Every structure is written in structure tokens, then in C-alpha cells.
SEMAR-159881 format. One record per residue: residue number from 0; residue in one letter; x, y, z of N, C-alpha, C, CB in turn. Coordinates in steps of 0.05 Angstrom, whole numbers. Glycine has a CB too. Example, Ala and Ser with C-alpha at 12.3 -4.5 7.8 and 13.67 -1.06 7.14 Angstrom:
2
- 0,A,264,-114,156,246,-90,156,264,-66,156,226,-89,181
- 1,S,257,-45,142,273,-21,143,258,1,157,282,-12,114
This chain:
280
- 0,M,-170,-130,12,-152,-134,-10,-168,-129,-36,-139,-161,-9
- 1,V,-156,-113,-55,-168,-108,-80,-151,-121,-102,-172,-78,-85
- 2,T,-164,-136,-120,-148,-149,-142,-162,-141,-168,-146,-181,-139
- 3,D,-145,-141,-190,-158,-133,-215,-141,-143,-238,-162,-101,-217
- 4,E,-151,-156,-257,-136,-165,-281,-154,-158,-304,-129,-198,-279
- 5,L,-145,-142,-322,-160,-132,-344,-148,-138,-371,-164,-104,-342
- 6,E,-163,-145,-391,-151,-150,-418,-169,-140,-438,-145,-181,-423
- 7,T,-162,-118,-453,-178,-108,-472,-162,-101,-497,-192,-86,-461
- 8,A,-170,-114,-520,-156,-109,-546,-126,-116,-544,-159,-80,-555
- 9,G,-119,-136,-528,-91,-142,-528,-77,-129,-506,-78,-135,-552
- 10,E,-89,-108,-492,-75,-96,-471,-84,-105,-444,-77,-67,-473
- 11,R,-64,-108,-427,-70,-122,-401,-59,-103,-377,-56,-151,-399
- 12,T,-74,-103,-357,-66,-87,-332,-67,-107,-310,-85,-62,-326
- 13,M,-47,-108,-295,-44,-124,-271,-42,-106,-246,-18,-143,-274
- 14,N,-62,-106,-228,-59,-92,-205,-73,-106,-181,-69,-63,-209
- 15,Y,-63,-98,-157,-77,-109,-135,-68,-91,-111,-71,-141,-131
- 16,G,-82,-93,-89,-74,-74,-68,-90,-78,-40,-78,-45,-80
- 17,K,-87,-56,-25,-97,-55,2,-115,-33,6,-76,-53,22
- 18,E,-137,-38,19,-156,-15,26,-162,-15,56,-183,-17,11
- 19,N,-175,5,63,-184,10,94,-160,12,111,-203,-15,106
- 20,V,-140,25,104,-118,30,122,-122,56,136,-93,30,107
- 21,A,-131,56,161,-135,80,175,-109,86,189,-158,77,194
- 22,V,-101,112,186,-75,121,197,-78,150,207,-53,119,175
- 23,F,-66,156,231,-68,180,243,-41,189,253,-88,179,264
- 24,R,-38,215,256,-14,225,268,-22,253,283,10,229,246
- 25,T,-6,259,304,-11,286,318,11,306,308,-10,282,350
- 26,Y,4,330,309,22,353,304,36,351,276,43,354,327
- 27,A,19,346,256,30,350,228,35,379,221,10,338,208
- 28,T,47,383,199,52,411,191,26,425,186,69,412,165
- 29,P,22,449,197,-3,464,194,-6,471,164,-3,491,212
- 30,L,-30,471,155,-38,483,129,-42,513,133,-65,469,119
- 31,A,-23,528,122,-23,557,127,-18,571,101,-2,566,148
- 32,G,-24,598,100,-18,613,74,-36,610,53,7,606,63
- 33,I,-61,598,56,-79,596,35,-94,621,29,-98,575,40
- 34,E,-104,625,5,-120,648,-3,-148,647,11,-124,648,-32
- 35,T,-157,668,22,-185,668,33,-205,675,11,-188,689,57
- 36,I,-231,668,15,-251,674,-7,-275,685,9,-259,648,-25
- 37,P,-292,701,-5,-315,714,9,-335,695,22,-330,731,-10
- 38,E,-338,671,11,-357,652,22,-349,636,46,-363,633,2
- 39,S,-325,638,54,-313,621,76,-297,637,96,-294,599,65
- 40,S,-301,627,121,-283,639,142,-258,623,145,-297,642,171
- 41,F,-254,601,130,-231,584,133,-205,597,126,-235,561,116
- 42,E,-186,597,142,-160,610,135,-137,592,140,-156,634,151
- 43,G,-142,567,146,-120,547,149,-128,526,170,-93,561,159
- 44,R,-110,506,173,-116,483,190,-92,477,206,-125,458,173
- 45,D,-93,475,232,-72,470,251,-60,442,246,-83,471,280
- 46,N,-75,423,238,-66,395,235,-55,384,260,-45,392,213
- 47,V,-66,392,283,-59,380,308,-65,349,305,-74,394,333
- 48,L,-88,342,293,-93,315,284,-97,314,256,-116,305,297
- 49,F,-82,295,244,-83,289,215,-89,260,211,-57,296,202
- 50,G,-112,255,199,-122,227,197,-136,220,171,-142,223,219
- 51,T,-133,195,163,-143,188,136,-146,158,132,-123,199,114
- 52,E,-162,150,115,-165,120,110,-156,117,81,-196,110,115
- 53,V,-137,101,77,-121,100,51,-126,74,38,-92,103,55
- 54,R,-125,75,10,-129,53,-9,-105,55,-29,-157,55,-23
- 55,V,-91,34,-33,-70,34,-53,-73,8,-71,-40,36,-38
- 56,K,-65,14,-96,-63,-9,-115,-35,-7,-130,-88,-6,-137
- 57,L,-22,-30,-130,6,-33,-144,-2,-44,-171,27,-52,-127
- 58,E,11,-33,-192,7,-43,-220,36,-49,-231,-9,-19,-238
- 59,G,34,-71,-248,60,-79,-261,57,-106,-275,83,-80,-241
- 60,E,70,-107,-297,70,-134,-313,83,-156,-295,88,-131,-341
- 61,A,101,-151,-277,115,-170,-261,94,-185,-243,136,-155,-243
- 62,F,68,-175,-240,50,-190,-224,34,-210,-240,31,-171,-211
- 63,L,39,-214,-266,24,-233,-281,26,-261,-272,31,-232,-308
- 64,P,49,-270,-264,52,-298,-255,35,-305,-230,80,-305,-248
- 65,S,31,-284,-214,15,-288,-188,-14,-294,-198,16,-261,-169
- 66,F,-23,-283,-220,-50,-288,-229,-51,-313,-246,-59,-264,-245
- 67,S,-32,-318,-262,-35,-341,-282,-24,-366,-272,-21,-335,-309
- 68,E,-4,-365,-251,10,-389,-243,9,-392,-212,40,-389,-253
- 69,G,-3,-372,-198,0,-374,-169,27,-371,-159,-11,-399,-160
- 70,D,44,-356,-173,72,-352,-165,73,-326,-150,92,-352,-191
- 71,N,80,-327,-125,80,-304,-108,107,-290,-105,70,-310,-82
- 72,S,127,-297,-121,153,-290,-116,157,-259,-119,172,-306,-135
- 73,M,140,-245,-135,140,-218,-139,116,-202,-123,139,-213,-169
- 74,V,102,-217,-108,81,-206,-95,89,-192,-68,61,-226,-91
- 75,V,79,-166,-65,84,-151,-41,59,-157,-23,87,-119,-48
- 76,A,63,-167,-1,41,-173,18,26,-147,24,51,-186,44
- 77,T,-1,-150,25,-16,-125,31,-12,-116,59,-46,-129,27
- 78,D,-4,-134,76,3,-127,103,28,-108,105,6,-152,119
- 79,S,46,-114,84,70,-98,82,63,-69,72,90,-112,64
- 80,M,44,-69,53,34,-41,44,23,-27,66,13,-43,22
- 81,K,6,-40,84,-5,-26,106,17,-14,124,-22,-44,121
- 82,N,38,-30,131,58,-22,148,73,2,137,77,-43,152
- 83,L,78,1,109,94,23,96,78,49,100,100,17,64
- 84,I,51,47,94,33,68,97,36,83,126,6,58,93
- 85,H,35,65,145,36,74,174,63,89,177,33,48,195
- 86,H,85,76,167,110,89,172,114,114,159,131,72,163
- 87,Q,103,116,134,105,141,119,89,165,132,95,136,90
- 88,M,68,158,146,53,179,158,71,193,179,27,169,170
- 89,G,87,177,193,105,189,213,128,205,201,117,168,230
- 90,E,135,199,175,156,213,161,147,238,145,170,195,143
- 91,Y,121,239,139,110,261,121,113,287,135,78,256,114
- 92,E,124,307,120,126,333,131,108,355,116,156,341,128
- 93,G,92,346,100,72,364,87,48,366,103,64,355,58
- 94,A,28,381,90,3,389,104,-22,381,91,2,419,107
- 95,T,-21,366,68,-44,361,53,-49,331,49,-41,374,28
- 96,L,-72,322,44,-79,295,38,-67,286,11,-110,292,38
- 97,E,-68,303,-8,-57,296,-35,-27,293,-34,-65,317,-56
- 98,G,-14,311,-18,15,309,-14,23,285,-1,25,331,2
- 99,F,7,276,19,13,250,32,9,226,13,-6,247,57
- 100,L,-11,226,-3,-14,203,-22,9,203,-42,-42,206,-38
- 101,K,20,225,-50,44,224,-68,67,213,-54,50,251,-80
- 102,F,70,222,-28,92,212,-11,93,182,-8,90,224,16
- 103,V,69,170,-3,66,143,0,71,127,-27,39,137,11
- 104,S,60,139,-50,65,126,-75,93,126,-84,48,138,-97
- 105,E,108,148,-79,136,148,-85,152,130,-68,146,174,-83
- 106,A,144,126,-43,156,106,-25,153,78,-34,144,108,2
- 107,L,130,71,-44,123,45,-55,140,40,-81,93,43,-62
- 108,L,142,60,-97,159,55,-122,188,52,-114,155,79,-142
- 109,D,197,67,-95,226,66,-87,232,39,-74,233,90,-67
- 110,Q,212,28,-59,216,4,-45,216,-21,-63,197,1,-23
- 111,Y,198,-19,-83,194,-44,-99,197,-36,-129,165,-58,-93
- 112,D,221,-42,-139,228,-30,-165,214,-46,-188,258,-31,-169
- 113,H,199,-67,-183,183,-79,-204,155,-68,-207,181,-108,-200
- 114,V,148,-50,-188,122,-37,-191,124,-15,-210,112,-28,-165
- 115,E,106,-13,-229,107,7,-252,90,32,-243,94,-5,-279
- 116,A,69,27,-228,50,53,-222,36,45,-197,27,61,-247
- 117,V,29,67,-183,12,64,-159,-12,81,-161,27,71,-133
- 118,E,-34,71,-155,-59,87,-151,-66,88,-122,-84,74,-168
- 119,A,-67,113,-113,-72,117,-83,-96,135,-80,-46,130,-67
- 120,S,-115,129,-63,-136,145,-56,-142,144,-27,-159,138,-72
- 121,A,-156,165,-17,-161,165,12,-184,183,18,-136,174,27
- 122,D,-198,179,41,-217,195,54,-203,210,78,-242,178,63
- 123,E,-204,234,78,-192,250,101,-214,255,122,-178,278,92
- 124,F,-205,249,148,-224,258,169,-219,287,175,-221,240,196
- 125,L,-241,301,179,-240,329,188,-246,329,217,-260,347,173
- 126,F,-229,342,233,-232,342,263,-242,370,272,-204,334,277
- 127,G,-259,370,294,-267,394,305,-257,395,335,-297,397,302
- 128,A,-246,417,344,-239,418,372,-264,422,389,-219,441,377
- 129,R,-264,407,412,-289,408,429,-287,432,448,-292,383,446
- 130,P,-309,445,453,-310,468,470,-306,462,498,-334,483,466
- 131,I,-292,477,513,-286,473,541,-292,499,556,-257,464,546
- 132,P,-301,499,581,-307,524,597,-281,537,604,-323,518,623
- 133,T,-278,563,602,-257,579,612,-268,605,627,-238,586,587
- 134,D,-249,620,637,-258,644,652,-272,662,635,-235,658,666
- 135,D,-267,662,607,-280,679,588,-302,666,571,-259,689,570
- 136,G,-314,643,582,-334,629,567,-322,604,555,-346,647,545
- 137,F,-335,592,537,-327,568,524,-307,574,501,-352,552,514
- 138,E,-287,559,500,-266,561,478,-258,534,468,-241,576,489
- 139,P,-249,532,444,-240,507,433,-218,494,448,-232,510,405
- 140,S,-219,469,454,-197,455,467,-172,452,446,-207,426,477
- 141,D,-149,454,457,-125,447,441,-116,419,445,-102,464,447
- 142,L,-132,403,460,-125,375,466,-146,354,459,-119,373,496
- 143,V,-172,362,458,-194,344,455,-208,351,428,-213,347,478
- 144,F,-211,330,412,-223,335,384,-244,311,381,-198,335,359
- 145,S,-262,318,362,-279,298,353,-277,297,322,-309,303,362
- 146,I,-284,272,310,-286,270,282,-312,280,273,-282,241,273
- 147,E,-313,297,253,-338,305,242,-351,285,228,-335,328,226
- 148,D,-377,282,233,-392,260,218,-391,265,188,-422,259,228
- 149,S,-393,289,178,-394,295,150,-387,325,148,-422,288,136
- 150,P,-376,335,127,-366,319,105,-338,309,111,-366,336,79
- 151,A,-327,297,89,-299,287,90,-284,297,66,-297,255,92
- 152,G,-258,299,69,-242,305,45,-237,280,29,-215,317,54
- 153,Y,-227,283,5,-221,261,-13,-200,267,-31,-244,252,-28
- 154,G,-181,247,-35,-160,253,-54,-154,227,-68,-135,264,-40
- 155,E,-144,230,-95,-137,207,-110,-114,215,-130,-163,195,-126
- 156,L,-94,198,-129,-71,204,-148,-63,178,-162,-47,216,-132
- 157,R,-52,180,-187,-39,158,-199,-10,168,-205,-54,148,-225
- 158,V,10,153,-194,38,161,-198,51,138,-212,52,168,-170
- 159,E,64,145,-234,77,126,-252,108,129,-251,67,128,-281
- 160,R,121,107,-255,151,109,-257,158,116,-286,165,81,-250
- 161,T,176,135,-288,185,145,-314,215,145,-313,173,175,-320
- 162,D,227,152,-338,256,154,-339,266,176,-322,265,159,-366
- 163,N,251,197,-315,259,218,-299,249,217,-270,249,243,-310
- 164,G,241,192,-262,233,188,-234,202,187,-235,244,211,-214
- 165,A,190,185,-210,162,183,-208,147,209,-214,155,174,-182
- 166,G,125,206,-226,111,231,-233,80,226,-231,119,240,-264
- 167,V,65,247,-220,35,246,-219,24,250,-246,23,266,-201
- 168,V,7,230,-256,-4,231,-282,-35,237,-282,2,205,-296
- 169,D,-46,235,-259,-76,237,-256,-80,246,-227,-91,209,-263
- 170,Q,-99,261,-224,-106,273,-197,-136,280,-195,-88,299,-191
- 171,T,-147,275,-171,-175,284,-164,-175,290,-136,-196,262,-171
- 172,S,-187,312,-130,-191,321,-101,-221,324,-98,-175,349,-93
- 173,G,-230,325,-73,-259,325,-68,-266,329,-38,-271,300,-79
- 174,V,-292,336,-36,-308,335,-11,-330,318,-12,-317,361,-2
- 175,T,-334,298,5,-355,279,2,-374,279,30,-343,250,-4
- 176,D,-397,267,23,-417,263,46,-427,289,57,-404,246,69
- 177,M,-429,310,38,-444,333,48,-473,327,49,-438,358,31
- 178,E,-488,339,69,-515,334,72,-526,362,81,-520,311,93
- 179,L,-543,374,64,-554,399,69,-584,402,66,-541,417,51
- 180,V,-598,415,82,-626,421,81,-632,449,80,-640,410,104
- 181,K,-649,458,62,-658,485,60,-688,486,64,-651,497,33
- 182,V,-699,501,82,-725,497,92,-748,512,74,-726,508,121
- 183,K,-737,530,56,-757,543,39,-741,555,16,-773,564,54
- 184,D,-757,568,-3,-747,581,-26,-734,559,-46,-725,601,-16
- 185,N,-747,537,-49,-739,516,-67,-766,508,-81,-725,491,-52
- 186,S,-765,506,-107,-789,498,-122,-783,475,-142,-801,522,-137
- 187,F,-803,461,-149,-801,442,-172,-826,442,-188,-794,414,-163
- 188,V,-826,456,-211,-850,460,-226,-842,457,-256,-864,488,-219
- 189,G,-862,455,-273,-856,455,-301,-845,429,-314,-837,477,-306
- 190,F,-844,408,-297,-832,383,-310,-854,369,-324,-819,362,-287
- 191,I,-846,349,-339,-865,332,-357,-888,321,-339,-849,306,-372
- 192,Q,-911,324,-349,-936,314,-337,-948,293,-356,-957,337,-331
- 193,D,-950,268,-351,-962,248,-368,-976,229,-351,-941,234,-386
- 194,E,-984,204,-362,-999,185,-349,-983,171,-325,-1008,166,-368
- 195,Y,-956,176,-324,-940,164,-305,-934,182,-281,-916,155,-317
- 196,T,-944,208,-284,-935,228,-264,-956,226,-241,-934,259,-277
- 197,T,-946,225,-217,-961,227,-193,-950,249,-174,-961,201,-179
- 198,L,-926,259,-180,-915,279,-162,-926,307,-168,-884,279,-164
- 199,P,-935,320,-146,-949,347,-152,-926,368,-155,-971,356,-128
- 200,E,-933,389,-171,-914,412,-170,-915,425,-144,-920,432,-191
- 201,R,-890,437,-137,-887,450,-112,-873,478,-117,-871,432,-91
- 202,E,-888,499,-110,-878,525,-112,-858,531,-91,-899,543,-111
- 203,N,-859,520,-68,-841,525,-46,-840,499,-30,-851,549,-28
- 204,R,-816,488,-26,-813,463,-12,-786,462,4,-814,440,-34
- 205,T,-786,443,24,-761,438,37,-744,420,18,-765,425,65
- 206,L,-719,426,17,-701,410,-2,-676,400,12,-692,428,-26
- 207,Y,-675,373,14,-652,358,26,-633,350,2,-662,332,43
- 208,V,-607,355,6,-588,347,-15,-565,334,-4,-579,370,-30
- 209,E,-556,312,-16,-532,299,-11,-511,306,-35,-537,267,-7
- 210,L,-487,313,-26,-468,322,-48,-441,311,-44,-466,354,-49
- 211,N,-430,301,-65,-402,297,-68,-390,314,-88,-396,270,-74
- 212,I,-369,329,-84,-358,348,-103,-329,340,-107,-360,379,-93
- 213,F,-321,338,-134,-295,331,-140,-282,350,-159,-295,304,-150
- 214,W,-257,355,-157,-244,375,-175,-216,367,-183,-243,404,-161
- 215,T,-206,376,-207,-180,372,-216,-167,398,-221,-180,355,-240
- 216,Y,-140,399,-218,-124,422,-223,-113,422,-251,-101,424,-203
- 217,A,-111,446,-263,-98,448,-289,-67,437,-285,-99,479,-300
- 218,D,-55,444,-264,-27,435,-259,-29,416,-234,-5,462,-255
- 219,T,-24,389,-236,-27,371,-216,-8,379,-192,-22,344,-226
- 220,E,13,392,-196,31,400,-173,15,418,-154,56,415,-184
- 221,D,-4,434,-162,-18,450,-145,-35,436,-124,-32,467,-160
- 222,A,-41,411,-131,-59,395,-112,-43,386,-89,-73,370,-125
- 223,L,-18,386,-88,2,377,-67,2,396,-44,31,374,-78
- 224,G,-4,422,-48,-3,442,-27,23,453,-21,-13,431,-5
- 225,E,43,448,-37,71,460,-33,70,489,-37,93,447,-54
- 226,D,52,500,-53,48,529,-56,20,531,-45,53,540,-87
- 227,P,16,540,-19,-11,540,-7,-30,560,-21,-9,547,23
- 228,T,-18,580,-34,-36,600,-48,-50,588,-71,-20,623,-57
- 229,Q,-42,565,-82,-54,552,-103,-70,528,-94,-34,544,-121
- 230,Y,-70,520,-69,-84,498,-59,-112,505,-52,-70,488,-36
- 231,V,-131,485,-59,-161,489,-54,-167,472,-31,-179,482,-79
- 232,P,-174,482,-8,-182,466,15,-211,457,14,-178,480,40
- 233,V,-215,433,23,-243,423,23,-262,441,37,-245,396,35
- 234,E,-253,453,59,-270,471,76,-281,494,61,-254,481,100
- 235,Q,-266,505,43,-275,527,26,-294,518,4,-250,539,15
- 236,V,-290,494,-7,-310,484,-27,-336,477,-12,-299,459,-42
- 237,R,-334,467,10,-357,459,27,-374,486,32,-348,445,55
- 238,D,-359,507,39,-373,531,46,-385,547,23,-354,548,61
- 239,I,-372,543,-1,-383,555,-26,-410,541,-32,-361,552,-51
- 240,A,-412,515,-28,-436,500,-34,-457,508,-15,-431,471,-32
- 241,Q,-452,514,11,-473,522,30,-482,549,24,-463,520,59
- 242,V,-464,568,16,-471,596,10,-488,598,-13,-446,612,4
- 243,V,-481,585,-35,-496,584,-60,-525,574,-55,-482,564,-81
- 244,F,-527,550,-38,-552,539,-33,-570,560,-18,-549,513,-17
- 245,H,-557,575,0,-571,596,16,-581,618,-3,-550,608,40
- 246,E,-565,626,-22,-571,651,-37,-590,645,-59,-545,664,-48
- 247,L,-590,620,-70,-605,615,-95,-635,605,-89,-590,593,-110
- 248,D,-653,616,-105,-680,605,-105,-679,581,-124,-702,627,-113
- 249,V,-678,557,-111,-671,533,-125,-695,522,-141,-661,513,-105
- 250,N,-695,519,-168,-716,509,-183,-711,479,-189,-720,526,-209
- 251,S,-685,470,-186,-680,441,-191,-652,436,-179,-682,433,-223
- 252,I,-647,411,-172,-621,403,-161,-601,407,-183,-620,374,-151
- 253,Q,-609,404,-208,-588,409,-231,-579,437,-231,-598,401,-260
- 254,E,-597,456,-227,-591,484,-226,-571,491,-203,-618,501,-223
- 255,L,-577,478,-179,-561,484,-157,-532,475,-161,-573,471,-133
- 256,I,-527,451,-171,-500,440,-175,-485,456,-196,-501,411,-182
- 257,Y,-501,466,-217,-488,480,-237,-479,508,-226,-506,484,-262
- 258,Q,-495,521,-209,-487,546,-198,-465,543,-178,-510,560,-186
- 259,V,-465,522,-162,-442,517,-145,-416,512,-161,-449,493,-128
- 260,G,-417,497,-182,-393,493,-198,-384,517,-210,-398,474,-220
- 261,Q,-401,534,-219,-393,560,-232,-379,576,-211,-417,575,-245
- 262,R,-388,578,-186,-377,592,-165,-348,584,-157,-396,590,-142
- 263,I,-346,557,-158,-321,543,-150,-300,552,-170,-324,511,-150
- 264,L,-307,548,-197,-287,555,-219,-283,585,-218,-298,545,-247
- 265,E,-301,601,-210,-295,631,-209,-276,636,-186,-321,649,-205
- 266,R,-278,623,-164,-261,630,-141,-233,618,-146,-274,618,-115
- 267,F,-232,595,-158,-207,581,-160,-199,578,-190,-210,555,-147
- 268,E,-184,596,-201,-177,595,-229,-156,574,-235,-167,621,-238
- 269,Q,-143,563,-214,-125,542,-219,-136,514,-224,-108,540,-197
- 270,L,-163,512,-221,-177,487,-226,-184,484,-254,-202,486,-210
- 271,E,-183,459,-264,-190,452,-291,-218,444,-294,-174,432,-299
- 272,S,-228,428,-274,-255,419,-277,-268,413,-248,-255,393,-295
- 273,V,-294,413,-249,-309,405,-225,-332,387,-232,-321,430,-212
- 274,R,-335,366,-217,-358,347,-223,-373,342,-196,-348,317,-237
- 275,F,-397,330,-199,-415,327,-177,-427,299,-177,-437,349,-178
- 276,E,-433,289,-153,-451,266,-148,-472,279,-129,-437,239,-136
- 277,A,-497,279,-137,-517,292,-121,-543,277,-120,-522,319,-133
- 278,N,-556,276,-96,-581,263,-94,-601,282,-76,-577,233,-82
- 279,N,-625,280,-81,-645,297,-65,-668,278,-56,-656,322,-81
């Protein structure tokens, strides 16, 4: 359970919610019709398995008595939130994580009219079909899958109630937990040398990088995947990072993420921004 009560300069935000809601379904709508890019062989996703771990927070002034007086008369039990999320996964007819988060958020606003806004985020599990022997060699199974250890997809939406119905006011998509190692053609030289420096300069080194990449769309509707030609799949962003890492003689991790970001924005003109969390 997540709770939060903030007060700044007379403004107050009341929210609380539920996290770690793992939800799966079989035979969701396939992700098809996306634009291909030179850096990736990804052309779509069958969505035979669609799975995610969801977090939601409900926001509204009506929750104040639960904080200030212990009055639960307007409180939605977090177990009810969990059950609604599970139910909505069965009803969802879309193909993307962001679309599902909007679907869940709108359902929460429809169900509980005292809720003013919903913040929903999730980590999407990426599945790989396991190879099985056939008369023509090994081929991917259409029945048996494994969850990839890394990376994972990420989505986050804020949906607010307005006079014209629910609307998405903020959006972030991403790919997280990327781990890449390049065995040569990486250097680290020319940095400040002073009495605190013990690290030697390296003209050629092995470089290990952990990457989280997040992006926003100029039009938040493009994040939902209803027009697949405008949707940016996590697999393609992952592949761009791998290809740029391979191509670049890396002088610093800062240079690497800058060049990855430039390539992402070049390939996807519908995006507004790209940001990184990176460690080496």
C-alpha cells in the first residue's frame, strides 16, 4: 500500500494506492502494423502472453477525512483496486501497456466518482518463446514461454477527471534493466588528474553499462498504440541502444547515452523527449 499526503504553500494532495499487482492474460490483441527501423528486426508482438506488474494511486480531496480523522467512509480498499485491475485485464482489447494503464485508470474513475485523478504505472514482462525440436530443426514454441530476465517495458500515466470526461495529462514510456557489455573499443582518458585520482587512464577497456531509457510523446494519444504506426515499441528502443553501443568508439558513458538519445529521436519524430538513468 502506498500513501501520501502533501501540503505546500497551502496546496494539498491526498492520494494512496496499491502496488505489486501482477496480472497476466493469454491471447491479447497482437501488436501489429508498427513501422520498422534499420536497427531492429522487431516487426510486432503476438501477445500470446501479456503480463505486467501494476501500481495505482487514487487522488482526491474526499480522502482527507481518512488522513485527518481516520474516517474510512470514502476509502476504496486496496484489495478492491487489485480486483478491478485483474478484471480489466480480461476486458482489455488493446495491445499495449500504456493502453492498458489508461483502460484501468478510466475504469477506476468510472467506478468511484469521488476520485479526481489516477496515477498508474507498470513494468511489462517481455516473454520469449522457448525453442523445441521439429523435423526442420529447432523452432519457437507457440505454447511454452519464459519471462526474459531483462529488459522490461515501463509505462506511466496520469489520468484526470475533466468536464469532458477522463483525459491523459502526463505520460512516460520506457525500457528498464538493460545490461550491456562491450569487450573493446571503449576508452576513458583526459579526465581531471589531481591528488585524489587513483584511476588510470584506459585507451581500450571492457565497458559494462546498466541502462533505463524513458521517453514521452508529443501527443500522448500516440502512446496508447491505437495508431500502431505512431507507437514506439520497447524492443526497438532496446535494439537502437545495442546497435549504437556496437558502432560507437565510446569515450564516456555520457557520450554513449547522448548518441543513443539522438538516434532514438531521429528514428521516432513523434517523440518529445528521451531521458536516461545509466551506470557503468
